[in-house]
C-alpha positions as CSV (number, residue, x, y, z in Angstrom):
1,M,-2.8,-1.7,-1.0
2,E,-1.5,1.4,0.8
3,K,-2.1,1.7,4.3
4,T,-4.2,5.1,3.7
5,D,-6.7,3.2,0.9
6,A,-7.3,0.1,3.3
7,V,-8.3,2.7,6.3
8,T,-10.8,4.5,3.8
9,A,-12.2,1.7,2.4
10,L,-12.8,0.2,6.0
11,A,-14.1,3.3,7.0
12,A,-16.7,3.7,4.2
13,L,-17.2,0.3,4.8
14,A,-18.1,0.9,8.6
15,Q,-21.4,2.1,8.3
16,D,-24.7,0.2,8.5
17,S,-26.3,1.4,5.0
18,R,-23.2,1.3,3.3
19,L,-22.0,-2.4,4.2
20,D,-25.7,-2.9,3.1
21,V,-25.5,-1.1,-0.4
22,F,-21.7,-2.9,-1.0
23,R,-23.4,-6.1,-0.3
24,L,-26.1,-5.9,-2.5
25,L,-23.6,-4.0,-5.4
26,V,-21.3,-7.5,-4.8
27,Q,-24.2,-9.9,-5.1
28,A,-25.3,-7.9,-8.4
29,G,-22.4,-8.4,-10.1
30,P,-20.3,-6.6,-12.2
31,E,-23.0,-5.2,-14.8
32,G,-24.6,-3.4,-11.6
33,M,-27.6,-1.8,-10.2
34,A,-29.9,0.9,-10.9
35,A,-29.5,3.6,-8.0
36,G,-33.8,3.1,-8.0
37,A,-33.3,-0.5,-7.7
38,I,-31.1,-0.4,-4.8
39,A,-33.2,2.3,-3.4
40,E,-36.3,0.3,-2.8
41,T,-34.6,-3.0,-1.8
42,L,-33.0,-1.8,0.7
43,D,-35.7,0.9,1.8
44,L,-33.9,3.9,1.5
45,A,-34.1,7.4,0.3
46,P,-32.8,8.7,-2.4
47,N,-31.0,11.2,-1.7
48,T,-29.8,9.2,1.7
49,L,-28.1,6.4,-0.7
50,T,-27.0,9.1,-2.9
51,F,-24.7,9.9,0.2
52,H,-23.9,6.3,1.1
53,F,-22.5,6.0,-2.8
54,D,-20.7,9.0,-3.0
55,R,-18.7,7.0,0.2
56,L,-18.8,4.1,-1.3
57,R,-17.3,5.7,-4.7
58,M,-14.5,7.8,-2.9
59,A,-13.1,4.7,-0.8
60,G,-12.7,3.0,-5.0
61,L,-15.4,0.7,-3.5
62,A,-17.6,1.1,-6.2
63,T,-18.5,2.8,-9.8
64,V,-21.4,4.6,-11.6
65,R,-22.6,4.8,-15.2
66,R,-25.6,6.5,-16.7
67,E,-27.9,4.1,-18.8
68,G,-31.0,6.4,-20.2
69,R,-32.4,7.9,-17.2
70,S,-31.3,5.4,-14.9
71,M,-28.3,5.2,-12.4
72,I,-25.9,1.6,-12.8
73,Y,-23.8,1.6,-10.0
74,A,-21.3,-1.3,-9.7
75,A,-18.7,-3.1,-6.8
76,R,-15.3,-2.5,-7.8
77,F,-14.4,-6.2,-7.1
78,E,-10.7,-4.9,-7.9
79,T,-10.6,-2.9,-4.8
80,M,-12.4,-5.3,-2.3
81,N,-9.7,-8.0,-3.6
82,A,-7.2,-5.3,-2.6
83,L,-8.5,-4.9,0.8
84,V,-9.0,-8.6,1.6
85,G,-6.0,-9.2,0.1
86,F,-4.5,-6.3,2.0
87,L,-5.9,-8.0,5.4
88,T,-4.8,-11.5,5.0
89,E,-1.7,-10.6,3.8
90,N,0.4,-12.0,6.8
91,C,-1.8,-14.0,7.4
92,C,-1.3,-17.2,10.1
93,A,2.8,-16.1,10.2
94,G,2.5,-17.5,6.4
95,V,1.1,-21.2,7.7
96,S,-2.0,-22.2,5.8
97,C,-4.7,-20.7,7.5
98,A,-7.3,-23.5,6.0
99,P,-9.7,-24.9,8.7
100,T,-9.0,-28.2,9.8
101,P,-11.2,-31.1,10.2
102,S,-12.4,-31.1,13.6
103,S,-12.1,-34.3,15.3
104,K,-14.9,-35.6,17.3
105,P,-13.9,-36.4,21.0
106,A,-14.1,-39.7,22.1
107,R,-17.0,-41.8,24.2
108,K,-16.4,-43.7,27.0
109,R,-19.3,-45.5,27.7
110,G,-22.0,-43.1,26.5
111,K,-20.0,-39.7,28.2
112,I,-17.8,-37.6,26.7
113,L,-14.4,-37.4,27.7
114,A,-12.9,-34.0,27.5
């Protein structure tokens, strides 16, 4: 992913409703979700939702297809994964960033030693 594409995707997600829409699409999986169901689930007006869908589509984060009278929106997982990869590309200077098991502080006579 190019830096400009990452900035565009992050800008599209940097709004409460769009982030909620995208997270709902991710939960729905590759089959996607009808626009009406998304509007009802998130309590968003259809015209507002259309604006948010357009921003997500322009950023490459969502697709749309027609099924009968319904518009079905789906997350573009390849773009999402590319964005996460871009953000973590040089993570921790090449050292594993996996969380290490935390150790409990030593106790002495019922007191925690710091």
